C-alpha positions in Angstrom: -21.7 12.1 20.1 -21.4 10.2 16.9 -18.5 7.6 16.4 -17.4 6.5 13.2 -14.5 5.1 11.0 -13.2 6.9 8.3 -11.4 4.7 5.9 -11.2 4.5 1.9 -8.9 3.2 -1.2 -9.8 -0.1 -0.7 -9.2 -0.5 -4.2 -10.7 -4.3 -4.3 -10.0 -6.4 -7.3 -6.5 -4.8 -7.4 -4.5 -7.4 -9.8 -0.4 -7.3 -8.8 0.6 -8.2 -12.4 4.2 -7.3 -12.0 4.8 -10.0 -9.1 4.7 -13.7 -9.3 1.3 -15.5 -9.1 1.9 -16.7 -5.4 2.8 -13.2 -4.4 0.1 -11.7 -6.4 -2.8 -13.7 -4.9 -2.0 -13.7 -1.5 -1.8 -9.8 -2.3 -5.1 -9.6 -4.0 -7.1 -11.4 -1.3 -5.2 -9.3 1.7 -7.6 -6.7 0.6 -10.6 -8.7 1.4 -9.3 -9.5 4.2 -8.6 -6.4 5.8 -12.2 -5.1 5.4 -13.2 -8.0 7.8 -10.6 -6.2 10.2 -12.3 -2.8 9.8 -15.5 -4.3 10.5 -14.5 -6.2 13.7 -13.0 -2.5 14.5 -16.3 -0.8 14.0 -17.8 -3.8 16.1 -15.5 -3.5 18.7 -15.5 0.2 19.3 -19.3 0.5 18.7 -19.1 2.7 16.4 -22.1 4.7 14.3 -21.0 4.1 11.1 -18.5 3.1 8.4 -18.0 5.7 6.2 -15.5 4.7 3.1 -14.0 7.6 1.1 -14.1 6.4 -2.8 -12.0 3.5 -4.5 -13.9 0.6 -2.6 -13.0 -1.4 -6.3 -9.9 -1.0 -8.1 -11.4 -1.4 -11.6 -15.3 -1.1 -12.8 -15.0 -5.1 -14.4 -14.4 -6.8 -10.7 -16.2 -10.1 -10.8 -19.6 -10.2 -9.0 -17.5 -13.0 -7.0 -15.1 -10.7 -5.6 -18.4 -8.2 -5.2 -19.8 -10.9 -3.1 -16.7 -11.7 -1.0 -16.3 -8.1 -0.1 -20.1 -7.8 0.7 -19.1 -10.9 3.0 -16.1 -9.3 4.7 -18.4 -6.6 5.8 -20.6 -8.7 7.6 -18.7 -8.2 11.3 -20.2 -4.7 11.4 -24.1 -4.8 11.2 -24.1 -1.2 11.6 -24.5 1.6 8.7 -21.9 1.5 6.1 -21.7 4.5 3.8 -19.8 4.1 0.4 -18.9 6.3 -2.1 -17.4 5.9 -5.7 -14.2 7.3 -6.4 -11.7 7.9 -9.5 -10.9 3.9 -10.1 -14.6 3.1 -9.9 -16.5 6.3 -10.8 -20.2 6.3 -11.2 -20.7 6.0 -15.0 -23.2 5.2 -16.9 -22.4 1.8 -17.1 -20.3 0.7 -13.9 -19.8 -1.7 -11.0 -22.0 0.1 -9.0 -24.9 0.0 -11.7 -24.4 -3.7 -11.9 -23.9 -4.3 -7.8 -27.8 -2.6 -7.9 -28.8 -4.8 -10.9 -27.9 -7.4 -9.0 -29.2 -6.8 -6.2 -26.1 -7.5 -4.2 -26.3 -4.5 -1.8 -27.0 -5.6 2.2 -29.5 -3.8 3.7 -27.3 -1.9 6.2 -25.0 -0.7 3.0 -25.6 2.7 1.7 -24.5 3.5 -1.9 -24.1 7.3 -1.5 -24.0 7.5 -5.5 -25.3 11.4 -5.4 -24.7 14.3 -4.0 -27.6 14.2 -1.5 -27.6 14.4 2.2 -27.5 10.6 3.9 -29.1 10.9 7.4 -28.3 8.4 10.4 -30.9 9.5 12.8 -30.0 7.4 15.6 -26.9 9.2 16.0 -27.7 12.5 14.6 -25.4 12.7 12.2 -25.6 13.8 8.3 -22.8 12.7 5.4 -22.6 14.9 2.8 -20.8 12.3 -0.1 -19.2 13.9 -3.0 -19.5 10.5 -5.0 -16.9 11.3 -8.5 -19.1 10.6 -11.9 -16.1 10.5 -14.2 -12.3 9.3 -13.6 -11.2 12.9 -13.9 -13.1 15.8 -13.4 -11.5 19.9 -12.9 -14.8 21.0 -11.0 -14.7 20.6 -7.0 -17.1 18.2 -6.5 -17.5 19.2 -2.8 -18.6 22.7 -3.7 -22.6 21.8 -3.0 -21.6 21.1 0.7 -21.5 24.8 1.2 -25.5 25.3 1.0 -26.5 21.9 2.4 -29.2 22.3 5.1 -29.0 19.6 7.8 -30.6 19.4 10.9 -30.1 21.6 13.8 -27.4 20.5 15.9 -26.4 17.5 13.9 -22.8 16.7 13.1 -21.9 17.3 9.6 -19.6 15.3 7.8 -17.9 15.3 4.3 -17.1 12.4 2.0 -15.4 12.9 -0.6 -12.1 11.7 -3.2 -9.9 13.7 -4.6 -7.0 16.3 -4.4 -6.5 19.0 -1.6 -5.3 21.7 -3.4 -2.1 23.1 -3.3 -1.3 19.9 -1.3 -0.1 16.7 -2.4 -0.6 17.2 -6.2 2.0 15.5 -7.5 1.1 12.2 -5.5 -2.7 11.9 -6.0 -3.8 9.8 -8.5 -6.5 12.5 -10.1 -6.7 15.7 -10.5 -9.9 15.7 -8.9 -9.5 19.2 -6.8 -11.0 19.8 -3.4 -10.6 23.2 -1.6 -8.3 23.5 1.0 -10.7 25.6 3.5 -13.9 23.4 2.6 -14.7 22.0 5.8 -14.6 25.7 7.2 -16.5 27.2 4.1 -19.2 24.4 4.8 -19.2 24.3 8.4 -18.2 20.6 8.6 -17.3 19.0 11.7 -14.9 16.7 9.9 -14.0 16.0 6.4 -13.3 12.3 5.7 -10.8 11.9 2.5 -10.1 9.7 0.1 -7.4 9.3 -2.8 -4.3 9.7 -1.0 -3.0 6.4 0.2 -1.2 7.7 2.8 -2.8 8.6 6.6 -2.6 12.4 6.2 -4.2 15.1 8.5 -4.8 18.3 6.4 -5.9 20.4 8.9 -8.1 19.9 12.3 -11.1 18.8 10.8 -9.6 17.1 7.8 -7.9 13.9 7.2 -7.0 11.5 4.5 -7.4 8.0 6.2 -5.0 6.3 3.2 -5.9 2.7 2.1 -6.1 0.3 4.8 -3.8 -2.1 3.2 -0.6 -0.7 1.8 -0.1 -1.6 -2.3 3.2 0.9 -2.8 6.5 1.5 -2.0 6.0 4.8 -0.2 6.8 5.6 3.5 3.4 7.7 3.7 1.8 5.6 6.6 -0.4 3.5 4.7 -1.8 0.5 6.4 -4.6 2.6 8.7 -8.6 3.4 9.4 -9.3 6.2 11.2 -11.9 6.5 14.4 -13.2 9.6 14.6 -15.6 11.2 17.5 -17.3 14.3 17.5 -18.9 15.4 20.5 -21.4 17.8 19.2 -21.8 19.7 16.5 -19.0 22.7 16.1 -16.7 20.5 18.4 -13.4 19.6 17.1 -13.3 16.0 16.3 -10.8 13.3 18.1 -9.4 11.0 15.6 -7.3 8.1 16.4 -5.1 6.2 14.1 -6.2 2.4 14.2 -3.6 -0.2 12.2 -5.2 -2.5 10.0 -2.6 -3.4 7.4 -0.9 -6.8 7.2 1.7 -6.4 4.8 4.0 -3.7 4.8 5.5 -2.4 1.9 9.3 -1.5 2.2 11.7 -0.2 -0.1 15.8 -0.2 0.5 19.2 0.7 -1.0 22.0 -0.5 1.0 25.6 0.3 0.4 28.3 -2.7 0.8 32.0 -2.1 0.7 33.4 -3.4 3.9 32.0 -6.3 6.4 30.3 -3.8 8.9 28.0 -2.7 6.1 27.1 -6.5 5.7 27.2 -7.1 9.1 24.2 -3.9 9.3 22.4 -5.3 6.3 22.0 -8.9 7.9 20.8 -6.9 11.3 18.3 -5.1 9.2 16.9 -7.9 7.2 16.6 -9.8 10.5 14.8 -7.4 12.0 11.9 -6.8 9.1 8.6 -7.9 9.8 7.0 -11.0 8.8 5.0 -10.9 5.4 6.8 -7.7 4.3 6.9 -6.6 0.6 10.7 -5.8 0.3 12.4 -4.1 -2.8 16.3 -4.8 -1.8 18.5 -2.7 -4.2 21.9 -3.2 -3.6 25.3 -1.5 -4.4 29.1 -1.8 -4.0 31.0 -5.0 -3.7 31.1 -8.4 -2.0 33.6 -11.1 -1.4 32.7 -14.4 -1.6 32.7 -15.0 1.9 30.1 -12.4 2.4 28.0 -13.1 -0.6 27.5 -16.4 0.8 26.7 -14.7 4.2 24.1 -12.4 2.2 22.6 -15.4 0.3 21.7 -17.2 3.5 19.9 -13.8 5.3 18.0 -13.4 2.0 17.4 -17.1 2.1 15.7 -16.6 5.7 14.0 -13.5 5.0 12.3 -15.0 1.8 10.9 -17.7 3.8 9.0 -15.0 5.8 8.1 -12.6 3.4 5.5 -12.1 1.3 7.7 -11.1 -1.5 11.3 -10.0 -2.1 12.3 -8.5 -4.7 16.5 -8.1 -4.9 18.4 -5.4 -7.5 22.3 -6.3 -7.3 23.2 -5.3 -11.2 25.5 -2.5 -9.3 26.8 -5.1 -6.8 30.5 -6.2 -7.6 31.1 -9.7 -6.6 35.2 -9.1 -5.8 36.5 -12.6 -4.4 39.7 -12.0 -2.4 42.9 -13.5 -2.9 42.1 -15.8 0.1 38.6 -16.4 -1.6 40.7 -17.6 -4.5 42.7 -19.6 -2.5 40.2 -21.6 -0.7 38.5 -22.6 -3.9 41.8 -24.4 -4.6 41.2 -23.3 -8.5 44.5 -24.1 -10.0 45.9 -23.5 -13.8 43.0 -22.3 -16.1 40.2 -22.1 -13.5 42.0 -20.1 -11.4 43.4 -17.7 -13.9 39.5 -17.3 -15.0 38.2 -16.5 -11.7 40.6 -13.6 -11.7 39.8 -12.7 -15.1 36.4 -12.4 -14.2 36.8 -10.7 -10.9 38.9 -7.9 -12.9 36.7 -7.7 -15.7 33.8 -6.3 -13.5 36.1 -3.4 -12.3 37.0 -2.5 -15.4 35.6 1.2 -15.8 33.6 2.3 -18.6 32.8 -1.1 -19.7 29.1 -2.1 -20.7 26.5 -2.7 -17.8 24.8 -6.1 -19.4 28.4 -7.7 -19.7 29.6 -7.0 -16.0 26.7 -8.6 -15.3 27.1 -11.6 -17.5 31.1 -11.1 -15.9 29.6 -11.1 -12.3 26.7 -13.8 -12.8 29.7 -16.2 -14.5 31.7 -15.6 -11.6 29.5 -16.3 -8.5 28.2 -19.4 -10.4 31.7 -20.8 -11.2 32.7 -19.6 -7.3 29.6 -21.7 -6.3 30.5 -24.7 -8.1 34.0 -24.8 -6.8 32.9 -24.0 -3.5 30.4 -27.0 -3.9 33.3 -29.6 -5.3 35.1 -28.7 -2.3 32.6 -29.8 0.1 31.7 -33.1 -1.6 35.6 -33.8 -1.5 35.8 -33.3 2.2 
């Protein structure tokens, strides 16, 4: 009864160019760290193999150092690893794979399945039928050859491919590389291990996307898993178990603030977020000065726990109450200026950029006045 781990879309070497460096570097390193966790899971579950369904690397130009780091991360499991190429690391005439082979970096227990040829894992009586991509985009179904592939009688047949199941997920897949919906049935596969879709998703009883083991985008699609698969015998339905592997959950939230209870709910939500979260937070509505102070305190606490925090408050109006203004002890010209800045934000049809200037100016002025009051006290 072969048992193996199905994983994909490691995207080793990915660079998070839109993130600050102190966030981008740890996120890139996390993609290597998750390989270590997969190796440990493989060892703990005593699997017969680890199958990696493409996009092992994020780009063809990944450095030799990073390649070596990846293979080092795989050392925790000494059994067979079978890797295929995807659209990000397609087997071109000159590719990351050709460099790896030329430099002699491939460990003895790692099989680079870069040709459409069966890979026999004798000890488990398991045959892997790989469909490596040889170009970034193809309109041919690279899994078609599975149908006619001959395998030893009684051995478990597993397909390993990277692409888009036709009629499903097409708008969200990285590449058009087509795969027939019923390929597992046509090719008498016991299991079809797929990559390209970055979330964990079951297509049918024998066909799964494992998703990327470390989340890398703001989509709620169950990223951050690897799959433990067991097939009791050829023809039996596989048993598939999701195993959590990700360290940095990504979340995108939009929250409206109009009344005090809205802020209470937001603060409770922020306090409940997991450590090392990557959060994109959009705030809309309005907030008085007291609320702004509470919000800034909550965001400061979260920023200390989060891996990355991005807050878009461009549609959040700062609206100090009369009590807020009185509490600032601003009089004369300053009091008039505070009121003018507050009212300017509420003008319908006003230029968005100008309203942001008014909001930021009011926030700065209110902060300075509050600070002055604190010093005076």
